[in-house]
N, C-alpha and C positions, 0 to 999 in steps of 0.2 A: 403779141410775145411768140417768139419763136422755139422756148424750150420753157419748162415747167420750174420753179424755184421752190423750193423746199427749208422749211423751218421743222426740224427734225421734230418727230411726233406730235405736231399741232397742226401745223396751218401748212396745206400746198396749194400752189394757184396753179391751175392747169392749161395745157396749151389753147382749148378752148374759150379760156379767160373764165371758167366758172372755179370755185375754190373751195377746195377738201378741207373738213376741220375735224381734226382728231380729237376727241374730248373723252375725259375719263370718267364723266357722270352718264346716267343713263336716262330714256325714255323709260318712267313709269306710267305715263297717262295724264302728268303732270303740267306737260307742256315744253321742259325746259329746252328739248331740240330749239324750240322754234326761241325762245327766249336768247338761249346762246348765238343761233344764228343772225338774229337783231343786233347781237353784241359785236360779233364779228363782221358784220356788214359796215356797221356806222365807223368801226375803227375803219379799217379797209378802204372806207369809201367807195364803195359798189353796190349794187342794187341786192337787195334781198335774195331776190330769185336766183341769184346768182351762187349762192350760199348751199352746200352739199354738206349735211353733219353726218359723218359716218358712225354705224352704228360699233359702239365699244366693244374693242377686243383687247386682250393681250398681245396681240401678234403687233400691233401698231401704235394704241392709244397710251396716252401717259397716265402712270397711275396716281389718281385722284384718290383714292380711297374709296371709301363707301359712300352710294349715293343717299344720302339721310339727314337728320338734323336740320333740315331746311338751311342747307349749307351751298348748294348747286350755285347758286349766285353771286352769296357773299364772297365763294371760294373758287368755284369752278370758274365763274364771268368773270371776275378780276384777274385770273391767269391768263384766261384766253384775251382779253382786251391789251393786257403786257405783249403777248405773242403778238398781238396782231399791230402793235405801234411798232415793236420790234422790227418786223417785216417791213413796215413802211418807212424807218427810221427816221420815227418822229415822238416826242412825248407823249402819254395817252391826252384822246380830244376831250378838252372840257365839257362837262354836263351844259353848260351855257351854248354849245354849239349843237350838242345832240338834233337829231333829224330822225333818227328810224327808232333808236331807244326811247321808250316813253310813248309811245304811240301804239295804238291797238295793230295788232299784225296778226292774219290768219293762223290758226295751227298747220305746221307743214306735214304732219301725220295724219289730218285727219281723212284727206280726200281719198286715198288709198282705202282706208276703212270704211268709206262710207259706201264705196264701190264695192267693198265685199271682196276684193283684193286678200289674198293669205297675208296676214300681218303680223300674226302671235307664232310663238314656239309651237304651240300645239299645230299649226298647220302643217310644220316643215315634213319633208320628203327627203331621203337619203337612199342612194341607188343599192338594193339591196337590204333594206332596213328592216328589222324584226320589232315586234312589237311586245312590251314585256309589262308583267303586273310584280309587286311587291308583295312579300306574306310578311305580317307582323304577326304580334302578339295580342291578345285579348287586353293587356295591362302594361305597361311601360315599365321596361329595364326587365323583361321576363327574357330565358333563355330556352332556344329550341332542345325540345328534348327529342322528339323523332319527326320523323316526316315520310309518306310513303314514296316511293320512287314514283315519276310520272314524266311522260315525254315532256322535253322541254325544261325539265324543274334543274336549275344552277344552284349552290349553294355552298357557303365558306362561314362554317360554322352556325351560329345563327340566324345568318344575314343568308336571307332564300328570296328566289322570285324565280318568274316562268317566262320563257321566251316563243314568241310561234309568230308564224310567216306572217295570221291575221289577228287583227287587235280583239276581236269577238271569241278566238281561240284562246288567246291567253285570258281575255277573264272568265270563262266557263273553268279552263283549267286550274285558275288561283282559285276560285270559288271551291271545287271539288278538294282541294290539295287543306285550305283553311278549314275544311270541316274536321279532317283526318289527323291534322297537324296535333300533336301534343307539347305543352309550353310548360316551362315552371311557372309559378305562382303569381310572381313579378309584384312591383309595388301598389299600395295601396293609397288612396285619396282620402286624405284627413275627412272627417265629416263636419267638422269646424275649421275651414283652414283660419279662419282670424285667429283664434285660439293657439292653432299650431303655428301660425309665425310668430306670436309673442314668447312660445316653449323652446323656440330653435334658434334662436339668436347668436351668430357666432361672434359679432362684435358690432360694439356701440361706438359710432363717432362723433363727437361733435359737428359738424357742417360750418357753421357759422356763430359767434358768441359777442354779443356785446353785453356786459354785467355793467349796469346802472341802480345802485341799489337806493341811492337817493330818489329816483324815478318809481324804483319798483315799492319803496314805502308808501308813494302817495295813493297808490291802489285804495280803493275802499269799494269798487264792486268786482266778483271775479267769478270766470265761467271758465268751464270746461265742457268740450265734447268731442266723439268720437265719429269717423267718419271711415266708410268702408269701399273698396272696389273691387271688386269680383276678377275671377280672371277673363277674358274675353279672347275669342278668335280674329283672326285677319277676316276669313269671312268672305277669300277672293270668290267671286261667281264663280270661275273657271278654275279648276282645281289643278296643281303645280303640275311641271312638265318639264323633260329636258331629253336632249339627246347626246350621246356620245358614241365614239367610232377612233378605237385605238387602230392606228394604220403602222405598224412596225413599232417602231418603240417611240412613238408620239401620239397623245392621247387629244381629241378635239372634242369640246363640249360646248354644247349651245343650251343657255341657262338665263330664266328672266330674271338671275338672280342682282340685288342690287350693289355686288361690289366683285368685279369679275378679278382682279389681282389677290383680293383675299379668298376668294373660292379656290382659284386657282392653288395656292399656298397650299390651305388644306387636302386638298384634294391629291396634290404630289406628296404630301405629307402621308395620307394613307396607305396611297398604292406604292410609295417608297418608289419614286422617280423622281428624279431630276425638275425642279419648275421650269426649266426652260423647255422641257418636252412635254409640258401639258400646254395647251391652248384653250383659254374659255374664249367664246363669242356671245355677247350679250342679243338675246332676241326678245322683244316685247312678250309677255305674259297679260294676265287679265287686271293686273295692279292690284296691291295690296296695301300700300304704304305703312311700310315696317318690314318686321323681317318673317317671312313666312316661310313655308316649306321648300323654296324655290331652290335653297341652297342644300336642301337634305335631298330632294331628288335629284339631284345632280349628281351627288357623290354616290346614291343610288345607282344611276344610269352609269356610272363612269366605271362603277365595280363590276357591273351587268357587262359590260363593252369589253373588260377584261377575261371574263366567264365565257365570251358569245363567240370566242376563237377568230376576230377579225370581222365580225358582221357589227353594223352599226345598228345602235339599240336606241329604239325611241321607248321614254318608259312617261307612261300618264297615272296620277295618282288619281284614286277615284276619290267620290265623297267622302267617303267614307274614312279613308286615308287620311283626306284632307282635315278632316275634325280631330281624327284621333291623333294626329302626329305633329302636325303643324305647332312650331311654338309660339305658346299662348303669349300674352300682354298678362304679367305676373297680378295675382293679387295684392293689395296694399291694405296695410289700415293706418288711417294718420289719428294722431289724437292731438286738439288742440287745448290751450289753456291761456286765458288772459284776464287783466285787471284794470279798470277805467277807473278814471281818479273822479274828482267831484264835478269836472265841468263835461264827464262823458266821452273824454281823451284816452286813448290805450297808449298804456303808461310799462306794461309790462307784456311779453308775448312768449311761449313757449310751443314748438311745432316738432312733435316725434311722429314718428314712422318708422312702420315696419314692411320689407318685401324682401325679394330675392332681389338678384342683382335685375337688369334689365338688357344688360347686351350679351348675348351668347351667339354674336357673328362668328363663323370661321375666319380663319387667319390671323387671330389679333393672338395667339399666347402660341405657346411650344407643345400645348396639346391639343388634339380634337375637340369640338363640341358637338359635330353634326350626328344623327342617332347612329348610323350603318358604322362607325368606328369603333363603338363598344359593341359592336356584334359580332363581328371577325371571330374565325377561330382563334387567331392571335390579335386580340381584341387591344385597342387603347384604351385607356382611364381616360372616362369623358369630363372636360375642364369643368367649373362652375361658373354659372352665369354670373357676369361681375359689372361694374359701374365704372366709367370715366369720372375724374372728380370735377366739380364744379368749376365755370358756370356752365360746362353743357350738363353734366350729370348724367344719369341714369334714373334709377328710383328715388332720387333727392333733387331732382330736375325741378326746380319752380317750388322748392319747398324753402327756399330764402326767401320772403314775404318783399313783395316791391314797394310796401310804404315805408312810412318814418315812424320806428317805435322806439323809442331810448333804450329801452331794456329787453333785450332777445336774446332766444338759444333755440337751432333747429340741431335736430341730433337725427340720424339714422341708424337704425338698427337693423344691421343688413343681415340677414338669414341665407346661408351659404346651402347648405341641403335644400335640393327640390323634391317634391313631389311626382311634378310634371316637367316635361320641358317648355322653359319659359324665354321669349328674348324680346326684341324690342319690336312696339306697337306705336302706332301712330302717337309722337308728341311723349312717348314714353312714362317718365313720373310725373310728368306736368298735367296730367288729365286728373290723377287721382288727389297730388297734392292742391290743383287750383280748386277743385272740386271741394275741397277740406277749407281754406283759405276762404275763398268766397261766401260760400255758406255761413262760416264762422262771422266774418263780417257784417253779413244780414243779421246774424242773431244778434251780435252787439251793437248794432247802428238804430234801435229804438225806433223804426219807425222811419226814419231817413236814409235809405242805404246809399245814397248818391253825395248827399252832404257830407255824412260820413264818410266815405271813401276819400272825397277831396280835403276833409278835414285833417286826413292823414298822407296825403299825396304831394309829394312836391316835384315830381318830375313833368315840365310843363308838357311833354308829346304825350305824356300819359293822362295828364287831364285832360288833354285836347282831346284824344279818343274816348275818353270817357261821357266827355259834354260831347261830344258830336253825334254817338250813338243816342243819346236820351234825347237830343233836339230831332232828329229825324224820325225818332220812335213817336215824338207826335202827344198828345193827348189820350190817355186812357181812360175807357169808361167802365167805372169797375160795376159788375155783377154778381150776383152770387154765380159760384163755380167757375169763374174766369179770374184769372191772375196776373200780374206783370212783374217780370224780376231782370235785375242787371248784373255784371260781373265782368271783370276787367283783369288783365294780367299782360306784361312783356314778358313775350315767350325765353325762357333761359335767362331771363332778366338782364339780357344783353341783344336779345334778336327783336323781332315784329312787335308792337304795343298792337293791342286788341280788346275792343268792349264790347259787348252783345247784351242785348235788350232781345227776352223771352218774353213773349205771350201764351197761354195756356188754357185751355178748357179740362176740367176736371167734372165729367159727368157718371155717375155711379163707379164703377172701379175703373174706368179707364180714364188712362190723361191721354190729352192730344196736345200738341204745340202746332199753333194755328200761324204764329209768326216771328221771325227771328230779324233783327237789325243789327247788323256790326259794322264797327268802324273800326278801320285797320290804318296803320302808319308803317309802313316797310322801306320806309324813306323814298330815293328815287326808284319808280317802279319800270321796270324796263319794258314788258308788257303789259299795260291795265287790263284790259280785259282778259288777259292769263290769270293776273292776281286775283280778279272778282270771280272767275270759274274755281279757283283754288278754295277761296274761302267760302264760296257759297257751298263746294263740296264738303269741307271741312267741316260746317256748320251740320249738314244732313247727317255725314257719318256719325260726329257727335251726337246728335239727336238719338239717331240708332242705339247705339252704345247705352245710352242715360236710359230711354226708353223699354227695354228689351233685351239686350247684349248678357249674355251670362254662361259660359261655359262650365259642363258639370259632367263627371264620368257619364260613359254609356251615349254622349252625342253623336250621333252617325248622319243625321240629314237635319234638312231647313224645319223640319218638326218641331224636333228638341232646341234648335237654335235659330229663333226667328228674327228676321232683320226689318228695318222699317222698308214698307212698300210705297209705291209712286203716291198712292191714293192715301199714305198717311204723311209722307215728306210736306213740312211748312214751306211758307213762301220766307224767303230769303232776300234781304236787301242789304247790298254791301256799299260801306260809303269809305272812298280811297282819302284820306289827307295825303295829298301829292307834296314831294316837296326836292331838295337835290341833296339831302343828306345820303350817305351811301345806301346801297341796295340792301335790303335784309330779308330773308327766305321767308315765303308767306305761308308755306304748306301745311304747318302745323301749328301755328298761333292761336287757333279758333278751338281749337279743342275743349283747354280748360274753363274757359270765359263761358261757352255754351252749356257745357256740363253744368256748369254753378246756375246761371242765369236762370235756366230751367228749374233746379232744384228751388231755388228762390221764388221762382213764378207759382212754384206748387204751393209753397207755403201762403204766397200771398192771397191764393185760390181758396185753400181750406184751412187753411191756420194751423198745418201741421208741418212738424220740421223731419222729412224723410233724411236720413242721414246713411242709407246703406243702397247702393247701385245694385241692380237696376231700378228706377222706379216704377215698377209693375204694382197691378192690385193690391199682389200679398204682400211686399214691402210698405206699400203704403196703408194697408189695413194694420199691421204688425205697428206702425208707429203710431196709426189712431188709436190703437189699444196699449199701449205703452202709460 
């Protein structure tokens, strides 16, 4: 081929026979670049080694929104398949002819990381670059009253930072200035966040209702329970980082954002620049699975670049910055109520939930949401966290049960006011809602958790994953302090199907998860090995949330916010139910079933129902004393 052929913003066949693919979805460590390369190689009929996935950039990538919600394969993969088919001048290849899609492929991004090559935004160097540290108050939303002058100090209202030629100089200067800065009082965190949520409802809206008075009247046994999920951090091992360079009237930003176009829109809005004059390049970060501090630190870097008089700026948040200022996964309160008839069948179901919105990503509204926007001398009013409607949802994600109940009602009590900065954390509200639903199902099951679920579950694919997980878990020998639990959900009620069996040991005040068995149906798996990795990682992260994680004011280090250690990680077995149904995302489907399965296993081990996360010794003791 003598000259390159181009399909705008998507696929480019180069003169050397390689294929450059521009995608709008970004690599977060979930292996999406490898899976998309497999799709392109399959549809173009070329060897996988010929595919080059370009880092996402607003300079040349298609706008595919945000890499979130387990939609990269469902949406981005579908669009890429269509583009490649168009380039070849043929319809989409049928799944029965696939030779690359559906097979295990080694991750394309790992060899360089294994070799220690610079792979992350934290590793980037720009010519003449200066290092920066940001200065923020001890409490959210406080204003900067005064700060002494210091070499490298730059300021716009309450937004302040220091610039230095060497990073250690910026750290030293920031430490000195923090000790001398004077701030207004700021917001105070409520002592009882769950009571606070109930007392600050802005709107109550029924998400789904099917009224069946005759069925409800058959109820002879009535049950109520309330479940609590705290604020949870993304807890990225590497704190957020960004680089920015204002060259003339054009601003370039390098960020580990999940939405390059949304971030560009927000930066342009805050800096009052035309969007076409802002270029956002994606560079990998430490990973977080949700909206962590990546976008906030990018806006910080952009503002500092404007104040640096043309010098490129590298801004690294500290561990203290990350814990204090990243957007947390919001706290949730879930209240369940059900009635059973004489045969033990659920005839009436009520689900009420209280929460802030779970979506506070930039670029989705006419007003900015990132921290620095409200700190400037001419501040922007910060928009509230919101939620998309079902089936995707946010706080209300997976609140509608996947079971068949004749009379049911689901109500979301939205809390607009927020005591702290919150946004999307892996699976959003599904983690809290499935914890409540599946714990409550166990409480109603009268000793037969699997049979009880199957009695209310008509979806054959749902039944299949539940039966597959239980079958592979095998026989369980019940001894003192050991327990087994099960849970099921279909992510968003339209995504991947997942069931988890958990085994735990409760010795003294410590709960240990020893084994997790997950069965998953994601339709056609593009890269089965990659999906297994995603499921394993999701199970381990959900275990960490379940056993340990709870953000509280004053958290500055891993001492105050412990996460699961390698020595505490359970064995995880994953069983894929393979078929040729449309591919579904795998990254978030395990979170809810894992937490509920562990909570149910704890009850099996100790006979105690703990309804408040995390399942720490203190919360277990409170449940015992209740």
